[in-house]
C-alpha positions as CSV (number, residue, x, y, z in Angstrom):
1,M,23.0,3.4,8.4
2,T,25.8,3.9,10.2
3,S,24.0,5.0,13.3
4,S,22.8,2.6,16.1
5,S,19.7,5.0,16.8
6,P,16.4,3.6,15.1
7,R,15.1,5.9,12.2
8,T,11.9,7.9,12.5
9,Y,9.3,8.3,9.7
10,R,6.4,11.1,9.3
11,L,3.1,9.1,7.9
12,Q,1.8,11.1,5.5
13,S,-1.6,10.7,3.6
14,R,-3.3,13.2,0.5
15,S,-6.4,12.3,-1.8
16,A,-5.8,12.1,-5.4
17,A,-6.9,15.3,-5.9
18,D,-4.9,17.0,-3.2
19,I,-1.4,15.4,-3.8
20,D,1.2,17.5,-5.8
21,A,3.3,16.3,-9.0
22,A,6.3,15.8,-7.5
23,T,5.1,13.8,-4.3
24,L,3.0,11.7,-7.4
25,Y,6.1,11.0,-8.7
26,R,8.4,10.5,-6.2
27,I,5.7,7.6,-5.0
28,L,5.2,6.4,-8.7
29,R,8.9,6.3,-8.9
30,V,9.4,3.7,-5.4
31,R,6.6,1.4,-7.2
32,V,8.0,1.1,-10.4
33,D,11.5,0.8,-8.5
34,V,10.6,-2.2,-6.6
35,F,7.7,-3.5,-8.9
36,V,9.1,-3.2,-11.9
37,V,12.7,-3.0,-11.7
38,E,13.6,-4.9,-8.4
39,Q,11.1,-8.0,-8.6
40,A,12.0,-7.6,-12.5
41,C,8.4,-7.8,-13.6
42,P,7.1,-5.4,-16.4
43,Y,3.6,-4.4,-15.9
44,P,1.8,-1.6,-16.5
45,E,2.2,0.2,-13.2
46,L,0.3,3.4,-14.3
47,D,-3.1,2.2,-14.8
48,G,-5.3,5.2,-14.0
49,R,-6.6,4.8,-10.6
50,D,-3.8,6.8,-9.2
51,L,-5.9,10.0,-10.0
52,E,-9.2,8.3,-9.3
53,P,-11.0,11.2,-6.7
54,L,-11.6,8.3,-4.3
55,T,-8.2,6.9,-4.3
56,R,-5.9,8.0,-1.0
57,H,-2.2,8.0,-1.2
58,F,0.0,6.9,1.9
59,W,3.5,6.8,2.2
60,C,6.4,7.1,4.8
61,V,9.3,9.7,4.7
62,P,11.9,10.0,6.7
63,D,12.4,12.6,9.7
64,V,16.1,13.1,8.6
65,E,17.0,12.5,5.2
66,A,19.9,13.9,2.9
67,S,17.2,14.4,0.9
68,A,13.9,15.6,1.8
69,D,12.0,13.8,-1.4
70,T,12.6,10.5,0.3
71,V,9.4,8.0,-0.3
72,A,10.4,4.9,2.1
73,A,6.9,3.0,1.8
74,T,3.5,3.9,0.3
75,L,0.4,2.6,-0.8
76,R,-3.0,3.5,-2.1
77,L,-6.6,2.8,-0.8
78,M,-9.2,2.8,-3.5
79,Q,-13.1,2.6,-2.9
80,D,-13.9,0.1,-4.9
81,G,-17.6,0.1,-5.9
82,S,-20.3,-0.4,-3.0
83,D,-22.0,-4.0,-1.5
84,A,-25.3,-4.8,-2.1
85,D,-26.9,-1.9,0.8
86,G,-24.8,0.7,-0.5
87,R,-21.7,0.9,2.0
88,P,-18.4,1.0,0.1
89,E,-16.0,-1.0,-0.1
90,F,-12.4,-0.5,-0.3
91,R,-9.4,-1.8,-1.8
92,I,-5.6,-1.4,-0.7
93,G,-3.1,-2.0,-3.6
94,R,0.8,-1.4,-4.5
95,V,2.2,-1.8,-0.8
96,C,5.7,-1.5,-1.1
97,T,8.9,-0.1,0.6
98,E,12.2,1.3,-0.8
99,R,14.9,-1.6,-0.6
100,S,17.1,0.7,2.3
101,H,13.7,1.5,4.5
102,R,13.1,-2.4,4.9
103,G,12.6,-3.7,8.4
104,E,11.3,-0.8,10.0
105,G,7.6,-1.7,10.1
106,L,6.8,1.0,7.7
107,A,3.9,-1.5,6.0
108,A,2.6,-2.0,9.0
109,R,2.3,1.4,9.6
110,L,0.8,2.3,6.7
111,L,-1.8,-0.6,6.6
112,S,-3.1,0.5,10.5
113,A,-3.2,4.3,9.0
114,A,-5.7,3.3,6.0
115,L,-7.4,0.4,7.6
116,E,-8.3,3.5,10.3
117,E,-9.6,4.8,7.0
118,V,-11.5,2.0,6.0
119,G,-13.6,1.6,9.5
120,D,-15.8,-1.2,9.6
121,H,-16.3,-1.6,6.1
122,V,-14.9,-4.4,3.6
123,C,-11.4,-4.2,2.3
124,R,-9.8,-6.3,-0.5
125,I,-6.2,-6.7,-1.3
126,E,-4.5,-8.4,-4.2
127,A,-1.8,-10.5,-1.9
128,Q,1.8,-11.8,-2.7
129,T,1.6,-15.2,-1.1
130,Y,5.1,-14.6,0.9
131,L,2.9,-11.7,2.6
132,T,-0.3,-13.3,3.2
133,Q,0.6,-13.7,7.3
134,M,1.2,-10.3,7.5
135,Y,-1.7,-9.4,6.3
136,A,-3.7,-11.8,8.1
137,A,-2.1,-10.1,11.5
138,F,-4.3,-7.2,10.0
139,G,-7.8,-9.3,10.1
140,F,-7.4,-10.0,5.7
141,R,-8.6,-13.6,5.1
142,A,-7.6,-15.7,1.9
143,D,-10.3,-15.4,-0.3
144,S,-9.1,-17.6,-3.1
145,D,-6.5,-20.2,-4.6
146,E,-2.7,-19.1,-5.2
147,Y,-3.1,-17.5,-9.0
148,L,0.0,-16.2,-11.0
149,E,-0.2,-12.3,-11.5
150,D,2.5,-11.2,-13.9
151,G,4.5,-14.3,-13.1
152,I,4.2,-13.9,-9.4
153,P,2.3,-15.9,-6.8
154,H,-0.5,-14.3,-5.5
155,V,-3.8,-14.8,-3.3
156,S,-6.7,-12.5,-3.3
157,M,-7.5,-11.4,0.4
158,I,-10.6,-10.0,2.2
159,R,-11.3,-8.3,4.9
160,V,-14.7,-8.5,6.2
161,A,-17.1,-5.8,7.6
162,G,-16.9,-4.9,10.8
163,S,-13.1,-6.9,11.0
164,R,-11.1,-5.6,13.6
165,R,-7.2,-6.3,14.2
C-alpha cells in the first residue's frame, strides 16, 4: 500500500445457515491460499464442519478495496460438544490472514469477537506452535506436548470456563 494511512476493516460474522455461497467461497479461498498453498501443506481443507448448524464464521474485509470481494482474514468457531454439566464447549479453528493484510491485528480482532461469543465457556484451539504466545494473550494455555499435524508443529490449547483476557 502506498499510502501512509492505516487500512481499516469491517468485521463480519454469520452462522453457517446465514452465509451466502459467494462469501463462503471467498473464505475458503483464503484458507486454501494460506494453509495449502503458502504453507505447502496438502490436506483436506473441506472437512464438512463449515456448514454445521452450530458453526459460525468470522471474517474481516477492508473498508476500501478495489474489490469488495476481498476477505482479508478469517476464523471459524464451532460448538464442539458439551461438558459433563451440559454446558457447551467451543473450538476455534482455521485462523488465517491473507499475506497482504498481515500486521494489521486482524487475527486478534477476530479472536476477540469469537471469544466474546464463547463467553465463559471452555474453548479449544489446535495452535501452530509459533502462535502459542498470541493465543496465550487471550487466555489459552497449552494442553498437550508439541505434535506434528500435516508436518507442521502444533500444540493443543484450552481456555478454561470463566477465563477472560
